[in-house]
N, C-alpha and C positions, 0 to 999 in steps of 0.2 A: 340533576343534568350531569351527563355521563363526562368525564374529564377528556380531553384528548392526549392520546397515547404518542409518548416519546419514545423509541426506540432505543435499544442500547445502542452505543458507539462501539464496534466490536471490532476495531482494526487501528492498528499504531500507526504505521509507517504509511500503508496504504490507505488510501480513503476513498470514500463514496461521495460523490457531489453529484454526476450525473452517470456515471458509469464506475464499477469495480476497477483500477487499476491493475490488478492481477494479470498475469496473461492469459490469453482468452486462450482455451483450446481451438482445434481445427472447428472449425464449423460442419456443423450437420444439419444441413440447410431443405427446407421444405416452403411449397407456397401454392396458395390458392387464390384463383382470381374468379370473380363473381361475374355474374351474366351483366350486360348494360343497361338492363331495368329500361328498355324504352330509350334511351338516349342514342341518337343515332351519331352523335361526336366521338372522335377517335381520341382516345385519352393515352397519350406516350409517358409509361411514368420510368422508363428504361433510362438508366444514365447514375451520376452522380448527384446527389442532393444535400445540401448544407445549411445549416441555421444554427442560430445561437441560444443557447440556455441561460437567462439573466437569473441566478440565484447567489443568494448572500452577498451581493456585492460585486459576484465574479461573472464575467462573462465565458462561456465555454461552448465549443462549437459542437454541434452534433451532426453526425455525418452517415448517410446511407447511401450505398452500391445497390443497385436495382439492377438484375437481369433476366433474362426471360427463363422459364424453365417448364419445358413441353410447350404446347403449341400455346396454351393461354395464358400459363401461369406466371409467377415472379417468384424469386426467389432473391436474399440479400444479405449483407453482412452491415454492420455498424463499426463507427469508428466514434472516438472523443479524442480528438487528436491533440488537443490542448491537456489529457491528463495521460497521453500514451497509451492508450489504448486502442488498439486496431484490430479487425476482424473477427470481433463480438458477433456469434451467433444470433441469427434472426429466425425464430421458430416457425413464423408464420406471415405472410402477407395477403391481405384480401384485399381487392379492388374491387370497385362496381362503380360502373360509371366515372364520374369524376372524383370519387371517394376512395381515399387508400387507409388502410390501416396496417400497420407495423409493429407486429409483439415480439419484444425482445427477452425472453423469458428470463436469461443470465442476469439481467438487471431487475429483474421484476417492473419492466416499463413498456410501455404502449405508446404509440404515436399514432393520431388520429386527424386526417387531413381532408383538403377539397382543392382539387386542381382549380388555378385561377384562368381567367382568359388568356392570358399571353401564353398559355402551355408551359413556362419554363419557373413558374413560382406555384408553392402546395402552402395554402394557409391553414394550420393546423394548431394542434395542442399536445405537447408529451405530460405524459402521466408517469408518475413513480411516486413510490412510498406515501400516497396518501394525496399527494402536492401534484397541482396543474400547474404548466409552465408555457404560456403562449409562444411558440415556434412556428416561424415561417420558414419555409425549406425554397431554397433558391438552385437551381440546376447550375452545376460548375465543370469546367474540363478535368480537374484534378484539384486534389487536397493539397495546400501549402503546407509545407513541413517547418516549423519554429526552429530556429537553432537558438542557441545560447551563447552569449560572447564569454561566457568562463570556458566553453567547451574546447580541447586543446585540438591542434590540428597538427597532421605529421608535417615534413618529418621530425620525429622525437629525437632530443639528444640523452637517448637511453633505449635499452634492448625492451622491445615489445614483443613477447615471446604466449603464444597460443598454447597451452597445456591442458593434461587431463590427469586426474587423480582418482584414487578408489577409496571409498568408505568400505573397508571389508567386513565391518559388522552387519551393515545394512545390503552390502553386495550389490553396491552401485557406481557408476563413474560419474564423475562430475567436471565439467568444462570450466575453463576461466583464463584469464591473462594474467601473465607474470611479467611485472614492467621490474628492471634491472639497470641501476645506475650507472653512469659513465666511470672510470675511475679505478683505483685501485680496491680488488676485493679480499676479502668477503665483505659482504655490506649486511648492516642490520636490517631487519625484514618485519612485516606488518600482514596480518591476513584482515581482510574487509569481510564484517559479516552484516547482514540488511537486516532490516525491519521487518515485521509482518508480514506476509502474502507472499506468493511465489516472485520472488525478484528476479532480475537479471543481473548479470555480473556489476552494470554500471547504475543498480538501485534505483532505475528508470523511473521516472514519475512525473507526470503533467509537462512532459518536454524536457525536464531536468535531467540530468546525467550525473548525481553527486558521487559517486565513486568513482567514476572517470575523471572528476576534476580532483579530488581528495587523492588519488593513485598519482595522476599526473605530478601534482605540487611534491607531495613527498619523495617521488624517486627523482624529480630534480634537485632535491636537498640530500639527495645521498641514501636515502631508506627504499629498499625493494619493497612491492608491494604486489600482493595476490590477492584478487578479486574474483569472484565464480559466481557462476549462475547458480540458482537455488535449487534443491534436488526438484525434478518435475517441471523444472521454468528452462526455456529456452534449447541450450546443448544439453543440459543434464537431463540423467536418468534419474529415474525413483518416483514415487507418489506423493506429491506434496499436501494433498487433503486428508492424508491418513497419519502425519507426522506430525511430531509435539515438539515443543522446544528442547526437550532432551535427544531427540533424534537431529534437530539442527545441529547441536552442541557436536554430535559426533561427527557430522561433517565438517565443522569449521575446524575440529581436531584433525581430522584427515587433512586438511588442506596446510594446517602448520605442519604434520609429522611430513607432508611431502617437502615443504620449505626444508626440512633437515637434510633430505638428500641431495637438495640442489648445490654442485660446487662452488657457486659465485654467493652463497649465503653462509653468514657466521649463525651456528646453530647453537650458540649459545645467548643470542639476541633477536630471539623471533617473538613478537608479542603480536597483539589482537584490538582491533578496532570494532566496536560495535555500536550501530545505532540503533536506536529503540528498542524493539524486541533483542536485537543483537548485543545490547548492553546488559540484557538478562543472560544470554548465551555464552558472553565473553568470561563472566564471574564463575559462572558453570565447569566451565573448562579448565578456568587458573584455578580453581579449589581442588580439582580432580587430578592436576598436571602440572608438578613445581617448575618443570621444564618451560614453561611460559614467562618469558623474561619481562614481561609488562603489558597491561590492559588499558586500554582507552574506551571510556565512556561516553558516547554521545546520546544526550536525552535520554537517559538511564531510567527505568522507571525503579522506585523504592520502597513499592508496597504489591500486595498480592494483586493479581489481575481485578478481582470483585471490588477493590476498594478504588482503583488507579481507574476504573472506567466510569465511577462515580465523579471521581475528580474531573475526568475528562468530559462528559456529558456536562457537567455544570460551566465547565471554561468556555465550551463551544458554544451552549446556551447564552451565558452571558456575554459574549463577542457580538451574537447575532441580536443581541437587547430584547432578551428573553425577561419577565420579571422574577424577582428573588421567589414568589409562589410557584410560577411555572416550575422554575429550577428544583424546587422542592417538591415537587410533585412529581418531577421527570427522574428524580433520587428514588423516590418510592416504589416508582413502576419498577425502574431498573434494578432495583435492589430485592425486588421480589422475583422479578425474573430470572435473575443471577442465581436466587437460593431454590430455585426449583431446578434447576443445571445442578447445582452444588450439592443438595440431598436426595436427587432420584437418579441412581446410576443407570435405570434402565432407559434407554431410548425412546422406546415409544409410549412408557408410561410417562416419562417427560415430556413429551410431545402434545399428550393428552391433558396433560396439567396445563401446559403453555396455551395450548386453545384454548380450553376453560376460561383462565385468565384472561385471554385477549376477548373472548365473549362477555366477560363479568365487567371489563371495561368499557364494552359499548362500542367495539370495533364493527363498523357497518361491514355486511354482508361483502359487499363492493371492493372493501378492502382485504377483507379476510386472507384471500389466497396469496398477495403479495406481502402480508404482515407473515404470513407462517412461512412463507418461503426464506424471509429472514428469521426468524427464531428458530427454525430447522439448522442455521448454520451455528447456533448456540451448542448444539449437541455433537460437535464434529469433536476428535480428539485431541486437535490443537486447543480448541476455545475451552475444553473442560480442563485440560492442564493448566491452561494461562490464569484460569480464573482462580485456580486454588493454590499456585506455586507461589511461595513467598522470596522473592530476591534477596533478601536481607539473611535469609538462611544459608547461602551461600557465599556472600558478600563478608560474613562473618570469616570465613575461611579463607580468602585471599590473602596472600603474604608478599606477592609481588608488587612492583609499583603501580600506582595506580593515577589515571587522568582523567577527569569527568568534567564535564561541559555541560552546560543547559542554557538554554536560550529565556530570558523572562517574558516572552511573548507566545510561550509552546503552550499551545490549549489542547496538546494529547497526551504530554507529560508535563502537567504544570511544574514549573521549575522550583518554587518556593518551598513546596512541601516534601517534594521528592527527593531534593538536595540535602535537607536534613535529615530523611531516613537513611540515605547512602551514607552520608558522613559517620552517622550514630553506627551503622553496621560494621564501618570500617576501622572505626576507634582503635582498635588493635595494630593495625597497621601504622606503620613509623614514616612511610614514604607514599603520600597520597597527596593529590594536589586538585582540588575541586573549584570550579568557576562558575559564577553565573554571570552570563554575558547580555548587556542590557539591549533589548530591539530585536531581540535574533527569534525566529520562530522554529517551530519542530523540524524542519529543515536546515536551520541554520542560515538562513537568509534575513537579510537587513528587510522587518516588514513596519506596517501601519499598525495591524489591529491583531495579526497572528492567525486569524481565521483561515480554515484550513481551505475554501475557497479563493483565497487571495494567494496561494501558491502557483497556481498557473500565470498569474497577474505579474509575479516579480521575474526580471532578466537576471537576476544574479540568482545563480546556483548554491553558493556557497561562500562564506563570510570569508573575507579574506585574513581578517583577526584570528578566526579560531585555525584555519591553515598554519598561519605562523605558532601559534601557541603549539599545535600537534609536532610539527617539526623541530620547534627547538627545543621541548619538551624532553 
């Protein structure tokens, strides 16, 4: 019997539960609507439709915005509001009689449903990644926006300044927000560096805005903070899809260099705070630029990407209740997949080898297209760099003070193994302070299990204990 395929977990801070949380591009929409198949009933699919995907113990809203496209057709966009993803492109809408199919190529997902007799309910199924989820859509007037209790609201007791700075090497302009404390200047400052995926300046995910919360807390405690949109995200220029962690390090260094020119900032006290992949990027910069006064590592990896992803897959599967045999099977599949990418530099040849590998595993033809869309991501410049880069090589070169924090319930960068490697790599640095915080997940929320699907269900955005630790340190 062929084994079930467990695809690699390929992202660290952005997650894939129902949709990718990366900022969606402007949709290029098309639609088709079939004939009425002899049914004289008039079916009105236009409007906003909302349902709930129940996955991994969490409930995530799924929303479709359907509108006319020509005389008989429909077009649409999709939202996953609980993951902070809106305006996701829909490739095609096909409606025939009371049946509708919505293809969301960007997420390799598909919705199929039938209009109920009340005309305001669609009973159907969401297909994604080989899984099927019963989702009934209900017509609504507007999508409710979830607010989080830690989100700061104006007026702020500090300067909140919109800024732009340039990365001259990449020749791109990046947009951000600089918050400057009240009181006597100059102030120490920090640059916030986000995790993987095209993040906005608030590192927004699942209606949480952790960088907004961090910036507000630190600024209220006398530390200026610059947070910015990643290249290619929100208001920043550049192409995120062709860049690697080294390129993002160039962007973060450009942010630090910008702060050196701000009169209210003490240019000798500028540091970096990196979350997840940002915890790789901060040491890259600090190793090259002795001007960096300090770095804070939040859930920073201590292993090369190919090793970290095996740990991540095991932790996520274990949290989901998988057996040790299934976890071992997933590790074997993922290791072989990674090795194809690591040892075959030619993308076309690598894709053929990956396709052959999926066929040998017995992936059904009905799932092959969606699986191939996922494995193609493994061939991106970012992923190729991430798989092979060893963060210990730059951590060994860091001489500035380092604060590191991990959560014991982190399933994306497991704390117990990664803190050991980071500590060993920093053993030559006399000024380090590393902490493993009980009960916190990858986003530094107090959690029950640490599961990725749990992030959206927790009202807390960022642990007050970690905020206090950073400010006092």
